[in-house]
C-alpha positions in Angstrom: 0.1 -0.1 0.0 1.4 3.7 -0.9 1.3 5.9 1.9 -0.3 8.8 -0.4 -3.0 8.8 -3.0 -2.9 12.2 -5.1 -6.1 12.3 -6.7 -6.6 14.9 -9.7 -9.6 15.7 -11.4 -9.8 17.1 -15.0 -11.9 18.3 -17.8 -10.6 20.1 -20.7 -7.9 21.6 -19.0 -4.6 20.1 -20.7 -2.0 22.8 -19.9 -3.3 22.5 -16.1 -3.1 18.8 -16.0 0.2 18.7 -17.2 1.4 21.1 -14.8 0.0 19.2 -12.0 1.4 15.8 -13.2 5.0 17.4 -13.4 4.7 18.9 -10.0 3.5 15.5 -8.7 6.6 13.6 -10.4 9.1 16.2 -9.2 8.4 14.9 -5.7 11.4 13.7 -3.7 8.6 11.7 -1.9 8.3 8.4 -3.8 5.6 6.7 -1.8 2.6 7.6 -3.8 0.1 6.6 -6.3 -1.1 9.4 -8.9 -5.1 9.0 -9.7 -6.4 10.9 -12.6 -10.2 11.3 -12.9 -11.2 13.0 -16.4 -14.7 13.9 -16.6 -15.3 13.6 -20.3 -12.4 15.9 -22.0 -13.0 16.6 -25.6 -9.9 18.5 -26.5 -6.0 18.0 -25.9 -6.2 16.8 -22.4 -6.6 13.4 -23.7 -3.2 13.9 -25.6 -1.6 14.9 -22.6 -3.1 11.6 -20.7 -1.8 9.6 -23.4 1.5 11.1 -23.5 2.0 11.2 -19.6 0.4 8.0 -19.2 3.5 6.1 -17.6 3.0 8.8 -14.7 -0.5 7.9 -13.9 -1.2 5.0 -11.7 -4.8 4.6 -12.1 -6.8 6.8 -14.7 -10.6 7.1 -14.2 -12.8 8.2 -17.1 -16.4 9.3 -18.1 -18.8 12.0 -17.2 -19.2 13.0 -13.6 -22.0 15.3 -11.8 -19.4 17.8 -11.0 -15.9 18.3 -9.1 -16.9 16.7 -5.8 -18.5 13.7 -7.9 -15.3 13.4 -9.6 -13.2 13.4 -6.5 -15.4 10.6 -4.8 -14.6 8.4 -7.8 -10.8 9.3 -7.0 -11.8 8.3 -3.3 -13.4 5.2 -4.3 -10.2 4.2 -6.3 -7.4 5.2 -3.8 -5.5 2.8 -1.9 -2.9 4.8 -0.2 -3.0 5.6 3.7 -3.8 9.3 3.0 -5.3 11.0 0.4 -4.6 14.5 -1.1 -6.8 16.4 -4.0 -4.4 18.1 -6.3 -6.8 18.8 -9.1 -5.8 20.2 -12.6 -3.8 23.3 -12.2 -2.8 22.6 -8.6 0.8 22.2 -7.7 3.1 20.9 -4.9 4.9 24.3 -3.3 8.3 22.4 -3.8 9.8 19.2 -5.0 10.3 18.2 -1.1 6.9 19.4 0.0 5.5 15.9 0.9 8.7 14.6 2.1 8.9 17.7 4.5 5.0 16.9 5.3 5.7 13.6 6.7 9.2 14.6 8.3 7.3 16.8 10.7 4.7 14.2 11.5 4.7 11.6 14.3 2.5 8.7 14.3 -0.6 8.5 11.9 -3.2 11.4 12.9 -6.5 11.5 10.9 -6.0 15.0 9.3 -2.6 16.4 8.4 -2.7 20.0 7.2 -0.1 22.7 6.5 0.1 26.3 4.8 -0.1 27.3 1.2 0.6 30.2 -1.2 -1.7 31.9 -3.6 -0.1 33.0 -6.9 -1.7 36.1 -8.4 0.7 36.3 -11.1 2.1 39.5 -10.2 2.3 38.7 -6.4 2.3 35.9 -3.9 0.6 35.5 -0.7 1.4 32.9 2.2 -1.5 31.6 4.2 -0.8 30.0 7.2 -2.9 26.8 8.6 -5.5 28.0 11.3 -5.7 26.4 14.5 -7.8 23.5 14.7 -10.3 25.2 17.0 -10.9 27.8 14.6 -12.3 25.4 12.4 -15.9 26.6 12.6 -14.6 29.8 10.9 -14.0 27.8 7.6 -11.5 25.8 6.0 -8.1 25.6 8.2 -6.1 25.8 4.9 -6.5 24.8 1.1 -7.6 21.4 0.5 -4.7 21.3 -1.9 -2.5 21.3 1.6 -4.8 18.8 3.4 -4.0 15.1 3.8 -6.9 13.0 5.2 -6.7 9.2 6.0 -8.4 7.5 3.0 -10.2 5.1 5.2 -11.9 7.9 6.5 -13.0 9.6 3.2 -14.2 6.1 1.8 -16.4 6.0 4.9 -17.5 9.7 4.7 -17.4 10.8 0.9 -18.3 14.4 -0.3 -21.8 15.2 -0.2 -23.0 16.1 -3.5 -25.9 18.0 -2.2 -23.4 20.9 -0.6 -23.1 23.3 -3.6 -19.6 24.5 -3.0 -18.3 23.8 0.4 -18.4 20.4 0.2 -14.7 19.9 1.5 -15.3 21.8 4.5 -18.5 19.9 5.3 -16.5 16.6 5.6 -13.6 17.9 7.6 -15.9 19.7 9.9 -17.8 16.4 10.1 -14.5 14.5 11.2 -13.7 17.2 13.6 -17.1 17.0 15.2 -16.9 12.8 15.1 -13.4 13.4 17.0 -11.0 12.8 14.4 -7.4 14.0 15.3 -6.0 16.9 13.5 -2.1 18.1 13.1 -0.9 20.8 11.5 2.6 21.0 10.2 4.4 24.2 9.2 5.1 23.4 5.9 4.1 25.3 2.6 2.5 22.5 1.0 0.8 23.7 -2.1 0.4 26.8 -4.4 -3.0 27.8 -5.6 -4.5 30.5 -8.0 -7.2 32.8 -7.4 -10.3 33.0 -9.6 -11.9 29.5 -8.6 -15.5 28.8 -8.0 -15.0 29.1 -4.2 -13.6 32.7 -4.9 -16.0 33.7 -7.5 -18.8 32.4 -5.2 -17.7 33.0 -2.0 -21.1 34.3 -0.8 -22.6 30.8 -1.4 -19.5 29.4 0.1 -20.2 30.9 3.4 -23.8 30.1 3.4 -22.6 26.5 2.9 -20.4 26.5 5.5 -23.1 27.8 8.0 -25.3 25.3 7.1 -22.8 22.4 7.8 -22.4 24.4 11.5 -26.0 24.2 11.7 -26.6 20.5 11.0 -24.0 19.6 13.6 -25.9 21.8 16.3 -22.6 24.2 16.2 -24.2 27.5 15.2 -24.8 29.6 18.0 -25.6 33.1 18.3 -22.0 34.3 18.3 -21.1 32.2 15.4 -24.5 33.3 13.3 -23.4 36.9 13.4 -19.8 36.2 12.6 -21.3 34.4 9.4 -23.4 37.6 8.8 -20.3 39.8 9.0 -18.2 37.6 6.6 -20.8 37.1 4.3 -21.7 40.9 4.1 -18.1 41.6 3.8 -17.7 39.0 1.0 -20.5 40.5 -1.2 -19.1 44.0 -0.8 -15.4 42.9 -1.8 -17.1 40.9 -4.8 -18.9 44.0 -5.9 -16.0 46.4 -5.3 -14.0 43.9 -7.8 -16.8 44.3 -10.6 -16.7 48.1 -10.2 -13.2 48.9 -9.5 -10.4 49.1 -12.2 -8.4 46.2 -12.2 -5.2 47.8 -11.4 -6.7 49.5 -8.1 -7.8 45.8 -7.4 -4.0 44.7 -8.0 -2.7 47.3 -5.7 -4.9 46.4 -2.9 -4.2 42.6 -3.1 -0.4 43.4 -3.1 -0.7 45.7 -0.2 -2.3 43.1 1.4 0.0 40.3 0.5 3.0 42.4 1.5 1.8 42.5 5.3 
């Protein structure tokens, strides 16, 4: 059994898939399997898959019901002790990222998470993993910097009824069930802005609060917190639409340098 199952979901993104596969194969940590699930690509993505098939341990193809359904297919096929999702376009922060993660962990906790960097193209920002006690506020880190015991994900796959925040939904479920979480001070991945969770941040927070409600973890103070961050997200998204792009860039750069 491999120690890590790396699951990559792709649909019509040849450049992103190639970048991700090259990031995986560059890892100095070799105790992994790479699972690629293609949701029905119709372009050059298939040629990338054929060209790099020697790097792929398990290839799954066929239409899915969306990204979380594709990720569930990867979970079902995974055979590693831990699973991490590095979807097309996602990359590890360095060739020794996984090696550093396991070098910093003792035992086999249920969830291991680290830091990540956001690459804006013109600047980068390091996001540190949050204390596990703050999980009610949202994701502790990016899903690309989170490793979960595969057996737990097989028992509790992503709920397709959760529109955007299914990754948080599963992690909060594990936390509520008493799973062990360990933070490692390692920059695991690099992500790019502009994904669905960025563009639909208001819906993300609604999904998160719904998860808290379902676990009887949504008291008054937390309700007020989510009202505040939902309103703030709405105003920020509105400002992005209205302000000149250069003004937005200057604001993000100033925040990243703090």
